[in-house]
C-alpha positions, 0 to 999 in steps of 0.5 A: 420549445420542447415537446410537451404533452401532460405533465412531464416527469422524470424517469425512475433512475435504473431503468435499462436500455429498453425504457431509453430507446422506447419512445423514439422508437414508438413515436418514430415508426407509429403509423398513426400520424402525430403532431404537437401545436403550440398556442399560436397554432404552429407546428412544433413536431410532427412524426414521419407518418403525419409528414408521409400523409402529406407528402411532405418533409418533417422539416417542412412543418417546423414552425409553420401554421396550419394553413402553410402546410395543409390543404385549405380545407383541411387547415380550416377545419383543423384551425376550427378544431383547434380554437375549440380544444384551446378554448375549452381545455377538452379533447375533440374527434373529426373524421372527414374526407380529404380527397374527391372521387377519380374519374377516368379520362380515357372513357368517355362517358364512364361511371366515377372509378370505384376508389373511395375518397381517403377518409382519416379521423383527427383527435385533438387533445390539450397539452398542459405543462408540470405547473398546470398550464395550457401550452398547446395541443396534441394531434393524432390522425388514422387514416382510413374509414372511421369506425369502432376500430378506428376509435379504438386505435386512436385510443391505444395510441394516444394512451401509449404516447402519452405514457412515454412521454410521462416516463421520459427521462430526459430534458429537451431543450432548444437553444438559439445559434449564439446559444441562448435558450429560445424556448421554455423547457417544462422538464427544465424548470419542473426539475430546477424549480426556475421561472420561465424568465429565470430560464430563457435566454443564458438563465439557465447556467444559474442552475448549474453547479458553481464548479462546473459553470466556467467549465460548461460555459467554455465548453459550450462556447467552443461548441457553438463557434466550431459546430462540434456536438456538445457532449459533457456532464455537469450538476445541475441544482434541483428544486430542493436544493440538492445537485443531481448529476447530468449528462448533456448533448446537444446536436446542431440543426442546419438549414441552408448551411448555416445553424438555424439551432441547437436541439439538446437532451440532458439525462440524470445520470445521478444513480449512475455517478452514485454507482461509481462513486461507490465502487470507486470508494470500495475499490480504495477500501479494498486497496487500502484492506490489501495494502494493510495485509501486505504491511502485516506480511511484511512485519511478519518477515521482518520480524522473523529477522529481528531478534532484539528488542530495539528492532522489533520495535523499530519494525512494528513502529515504522510499519503501523505508521506508514500503513495508517499516516501517523505522525509518531509511533512508540512502544513502552514495556513493563518494568520488571516491578511491573509498576512503571514503562520503559519507553524503547524509542523515546523519539516515538514520543511528542517533546510535550504532555504527560507522556512525553519524550523524557517522563517517567511513565507510571501506571498512573500517568495519564495517557492512552498506553497506561489506559490501554494496558490498565482496560487491556483493550484499545484507547481511540482518541479522536481529538484533543477535546476528547482527550481531555475528557477523559483525562483532565480528571487524572492530571491534578486539574493541570490542562493536558498540553496535547503539542502537535498532536491531535488524535492518538491510539493505544494498543495493549500488548498482551502475551498469554493474556498478561500485559507487557506494555503498549504500542501508541501511535499520534496524528497531527490532525483530529482522525477517527479510527475506521473498523477496518483500520483498528482490526489492522492495529490489533493484528499488528500489536499481537504481532508486536507482543509475541515478538517482544516476548521473543526476543526479551527472551533470546536477550536473557538466552544471549546475556546468560551465553555472553556471561558464561563464555566470557567467565570461560576464557581467561581473565587474563593471559599468564606473563612469560619470559621470552613471549609476548602474548594478545589475544580478543574474543569478538561476539556476534552482536545478535548470537553468542558462538562457542570460540574460545582461546586459552593459554596456561602453563604445564608441569614441566615449564613449557607453555600450552596454547589453544584457540577452537571453536564449537560450532553452533550459537547460544547457551548450547554452543558456550556450555559445549566449549566450556567442557572441551576447554576443561577437557583439553586441559586437564589432558594436558595436565596428564600428557601434553603431547599435541597427538594425545590430548587430541584422541583424548578428545576424539574419547570425549567426544564420541561418549558425550557430545552429539554426532552433528556437534563440530568442533575444530581446535588448534594445539601446541605446546611451546617452550619459551626458552627456545621456542621449540615445541609441537603443534596439532591440528583438528580441523581448525584454519591454518596458523598465519606466519609472519617474520620481519623482511619476509612474506607472511606465510599459512602454516602448511601442516596437514590439518586433522579432522574435526573432534570426533570424526575418528582419525589417526591424530598427528603432531608436528615439531616446530621452532619459532625464532626471535623476531617470528609472530604466530596469530591463532584465529577463528573462521568469523575473521576470515569467512562470512556470507559473501566471502569464502574460506579460500578467499578469507585465507588469502586476503588475510595473508595480503593484508598481513602483508601491508601491515607496517613493521613496526606493528611485528613486535606489538601483538595488540597492535598487530592484532588489532590492525589485522581485526579492522582490515579483515572485517572493514566492509563485512557484516560480522555474522560469526564470533571472532578469536584471535591470539597473537604470540610473538618471540621479540628479536634478540639485539646482536653485537654484530648486527640487526637482530637475529632472526631472519630467514625463510619462514620454513625455517623459523616454523620447521616441522621435524 
């Protein structure tokens, strides 16, 4: 049974530790005796001070009538006062002596000792439940002589006690050893609205939240069987129907080695739980914001390497889709006429719908993308009903088919305030975009617009550079009796360099052959290549000797090119009828020489410095015998980010040594074989240029074709 005084009230949420321990401390440590008795005049609770007044243990009072624990005279007076208080529902105060004068037996005829009788003041008052019903009586006992001071102390003690009980936050209850509620708990019923009959027994479980009840019953049964302290948390239905969170703790009370009852207390922790949930939500929101920030940083880093529009769209759609859990994401860009839209990634659109995959989009098409472009503001559609409400009037009366999509976001892509296109996200269920998500998506759309604008400019420059470079390369190689020629130029997918090759006839019927590389990328490299190529042709037609041509190019570079510009070139002049000629090299990779029946070798002639770096230009004579092949190439064939130049040259010789013999007489097949094997497993990060020159073998009536012999004899320096 709970300790009832006046109507109990729940302590206000948020009280500190001070208020939580104060009631117990005051009642336990008070010098005045205190007790509660029920209407049957049995003690329910006494404090240590009252038990000490009668030299008994507190447990001796529990459930006992007054007559069982007090002296007969005092018990009779107490019962009379209790009947009066309960009958009249009014307080009563009585002061009387509780002991006789003592006489010293060692002194015959002595007078009474000076000790005075033990005087106590008893103050009785009625105790009511929250519904106003009389629950019993409270008692405060003050030891000492009666008088104004005693009455004032009694009054203060009673006021203090009543205030503490009314301000208490705990619901106290008592259960039997088998777990059933034995006595009423007014506090519990005041909270839940249950009647006494509904609460007693196991009826208290009916106020527990259905999702918690099975767990609470299981844990309660386990504690009853083991005697372990019951410590749990559950939701309890309040009088108004709402559920509040309570921490509950019950301890077993043992008598004679057996559990006699369980005493428990429930503490309302709803405010604490709500604060924890609020902290959890804030933590989740902060985590989500940190994740979105990281996503934006990731997008920034990835966009820095994205040079083409398709690469930009791939980054943006993937980052945005994963960050907000979208079903699909797509980007559409305005056509040159600004009347239609080109979807860069059609797979990001649903199969159905007015803006579905395969549908030609115009600015009149009802879509979140066209609406975003027209208004230059985000378009947020939370569900299909809202979509139809906004676009049914634009769909010629046809019901919009949403397919498996249930929510949409359209964001304009703006550059300098002008629309480039739109970014679209869709979701598989209705969804309201939160404010922080909207901010993230707008920032992502801004990054997308800048990256798309940059990528479009790059693609235009790249296209112009490729067009310029290919226009400067020979449309076809000259047909020369006694020589077989083939060449290939492979630009890097994302950046055009300054590689070139050229083959042209000289006035004396000899053939000029050159392969070069202007370091750099884009239009500047292509334009520089064009200047060097044209200058080389002009110099060769005047004085074709390699040393003279390379020296002339040095003078050109000194006069017209930037100091940091690096250009390498290999140049030779050959007589097709004899295979004899002269060659010079300005910092270019060495020529690869192949002959049937012998190991491939690299030209051993010393390479000079790149063009523009002043040094004496040299040339050496050579002779390419029948059956031999010379392979000229740029550094993009042998060198990349993971393979150094020396390692690449060694690999080129090894791969050439493994070429099938029948490839040596067909320059085109040999060229493709070398390209495939040298680039296999490597990312091409530079232009690749190759030119193969083959001298066909001359059939001999006496035996095999001529041309056999050591390579140094077939490409002999003179």
